[in-house]
MARNUDREN-790059 format. One record per residue (C-alpha): y, x, z. Coordinates in steps of 0.02 Angstrom, whole numbers, padded with zeros to 5 digits, always signed. Last residue first. Layout:
YXZ/...
//
This chain:
+00066-01348-01094/+00147-01474-01213/+00042-01410-01358/+00099-01321-01516/+00015-01158-01472/-00111-01169-01332/-00102-01121-01148/+00088-01101-01153/+00174-00931-01149/+00216-00896-01332/+00218-01081-01376/+00359-01115-01253/+00471-00987-01337/+00435-01064-01507/+00473-01239-01440/+00637-01180-01365/+00690-01106-01531/+00639-01269-01618/+00747-01363-01493/+00891-01259-01559/+00978-01094-01520/+01074-01025-01669/+01239-01027-01574/+01168-00913-01436/+01317-00860-01330/+01419-01018-01355/+01269-01136-01364/+01198-01064-01203/+01363-01051-01109/+01399-01234-01146/+01225-01280-01086/+01248-01178-00927/+01408-01273-00886/+01321-01438-00926/+01182-01394-00804/+01312-01348-00673/+01393-01519-00691/+01221-01602-00691/+01159-01539-00524/+01033-01680-00513/+00888-01560-00479/+00816-01612-00648/+00978-01553-00730/+00987-01387-00636/+00808-01357-00690/+00849-01387-00873/+01002-01273-00861/+00899-01133-00785/+00764-01143-00918/+00891-01140-01059/+00975-00986-00983/+00810-00895-00958/+00751-00924-01136/+00921-00881-01208/+00933-00713-01121/+01005-00633-00964/+00982-00782-00849/+00891-00701-00704/+00717-00711-00628/+00797-00746-00460/+00889-00891-00542/+00727-00964-00607/+00650-00935-00436/+00780-01042-00350/+00765-01174-00485/+00578-01188-00458/+00610-01205-00271/+00726-01353-00302/+00602-01425-00426/+00464-01439-00297/+00353-01557-00399/+00196-01454-00366/+00179-01410-00551/+00363-01364-00558/+00337-01254-00406/+00199-01151-00486/+00287-01153-00655/+00439-01065-00581/+00331-00952-00472/+00268-00863-00627/+00441-00794-00668/+00475-00709-00502/+00411-00537-00555/+00522-00556-00708/+00673-00504-00605/+00613-00326-00575/+00545-00296-00402/+00630-00177-00279/+00521-00178-00122/+00358-00184-00219/+00190-00196-00130/+00222-00364-00047/+00300-00429-00208/+00142-00388-00305/+00036-00464-00165/+00129-00629-00177/+00108-00627-00366/-00080-00599-00351/-00102-00741-00225/+00013-00854-00326/-00095-00828-00480/-00254-00865-00384/-00177-01026-00319/-00109-01080-00488/-00270-01052-00585/-00257-01093-00771/-00078-01154-00756/-00029-01047-00905/+00122-00977-00815/+00034-00957-00649/-00129-00874-00705/-00042-00756-00827/+00102-00718-00710/-00020-00672-00572/-00117-00553-00684/+00044-00468-00738/+00110-00473-00559/-00046-00389-00490/-00057-00251-00621/+00128-00213-00611/+00120-00209-00421/-00019-00076-00417/-00118-00103-00256/-00284-00165-00326/-00299-00012-00440/-00451+00004-00555/-00527-00159-00492/-00362-00246-00523/-00360-00178-00701/-00539-00232-00737/-00513-00407-00667/-00352-00431-00766/-00438-00373-00926/-00583-00494-00897/-00466-00640-00866/-00358-00601-01017/-00511-00582-01129/-00566-00758-01081/-00388-00815-01113/-00386-00765-01296/-00225-00856-01337/-00168-00721-01461/-00010-00691-01360/-00114-00691-01201/-00235-00564-01276/-00088-00453-01325/-00010-00470-01153/-00174-00440-01061/-00200-00270-01140/-00058-00204-01031/-00174-00227-00883/-00294-00089-00935/-00156+00034-00979/-00074+00004-00810/-00241+00023-00722/-00270+00194-00799/-00460+00215-00787/-00489+00239-00974/-00355+00375-00984/-00312+00445-01156/-00422+00320-01248/-00347+00180-01144/-00170+00226-01196/-00223+00253-01377/-00297+00078-01387/-00139+00009-01307/-00031+00092-01439/-00139+00038-01586/-00137-00142-01526/+00052-00143-01507/+00075-00062-01678/-00035-00196-01755/+00066-00331-01667/+00232-00253-01723/+00193-00250-01909/+00373-00197-01948/+00479-00186-01790/+00647-00277-01798/+00578-00454-01792/+00685-00507-01643/+00580-00664-01617/+00566-00640-01429/+00377-00638-01435/+00374-00533-01594/+00487-00391-01536/+00411-00412-01363/+00245-00353-01437/+00320-00182-01476/+00382-00171-01296/+00208-00222-01240/+00125-00077-01329/+00263+00042-01280/+00214+00016-01098/+00034+00067-01133/+00079+00215-01245/+00195+00282-01109/+00062+00250-00976/-00064+00360-01065/+00049+00512-01075/-00035+00626-01203/+00090+00618-01346/+00219+00726-01256/+00380+00755-01354/+00348+00619-01484/+00275+00507-01349/+00436+00514-01248/+00540+00487-01405/+00439+00330-01446/+00465+00272-01268/+00652+00299-01269/+00675+00217-01440/+00575+00064-01392/+00674+00046-01231/+00837+00055-01327/+00782-00083-01446/+00721-00189-01301/+00888-00168-01211/+00983-00224-01365/+00871-00374-01395/+00879-00436-01216/+00754-00435-01074/+00851-00358-00931/+00759-00254-00802/+00606-00261-00916/+00674-00122-01027/+00675-00012-00871/+00500+00049-00915/+00574+00139-01066/+00703+00226-00958/+00562+00280-00841/+00463+00348-00989/+00614+00443-01055/+00631+00523-00884/+00447+00573-00886/+00465+00645-01062/+00616+00748-01009/+00795+00698-01053/+00918+00831-01109/+00952+00757-01281/+00996+00591-01201/+01131+00665-01091/+01094+00643-00907/+01158+00523-00773/+01041+00381-00821/+00895+00500-00806/+00936+00541-00625/+00938+00357-00577/+00776+00327-00673/+00689+00472-00585/+00735+00399-00415/+00689+00221-00462/+00521+00275-00532/+00485+00375-00374/+00532+00226-00265/+00420+00101-00355/+00433+00033-00533/+00254+00065-00592/+00197+00110-00417/+00225+00282-00340/+00320+00247-00180/+00291+00064-00138/+00117+00070-00214/+00074+00228-00117/+00122+00140+00045/+00000+00000+00000/
//
């Protein structure tokens, strides 16, 4: 547990290296510093941040191609290009699969590499594979917050096993004193399913409203919590900042994370 706080995916060591990396010129960055900057892409899930994260991770691998975790994280960053509909990376899914295969080849017992497989399987709606990959990663390192929150998010967001998902998410937060905002994402569906819309809103705000998905989610939860003035405020911000946002955009976002594409969830 102490090791998770210190050396976990975004634990104290990560934070320390990240802080130093942010103060350096890009040409002076080491592979490990580039890796930490790449990991930080999940601090704020926007197109610009994703593009920067991709660049940092690719540069890290160019300098040192043998860092398993760099290939693993890059796999999901490539996938985010498709999930978020940025479409800036040609053949992103193939690149994601190649990256995760290389990560596991370099270190078959790397729990982060094992759990990063889950995002591709989830995107492809292969939930049996997701369960097996989560089990393997947790067995490899039951104290790694990234492993736990990834498994928890899968079970919570799909609704496949809300209690198991909450158990994993709770443990992830227990082992991480400085969680990234997305650690709270799974709780939103957990509390929606239990009819506790006030709690769902709290976790939506903890997750953050840095992109169109998060903003639309927050405004919907403000509305169902009868805070309509705030919901309207968020709606105006949404259409101002994301003028191309439509119900079809919302449907595409939902399809990425829902149990089956084109279904209500």
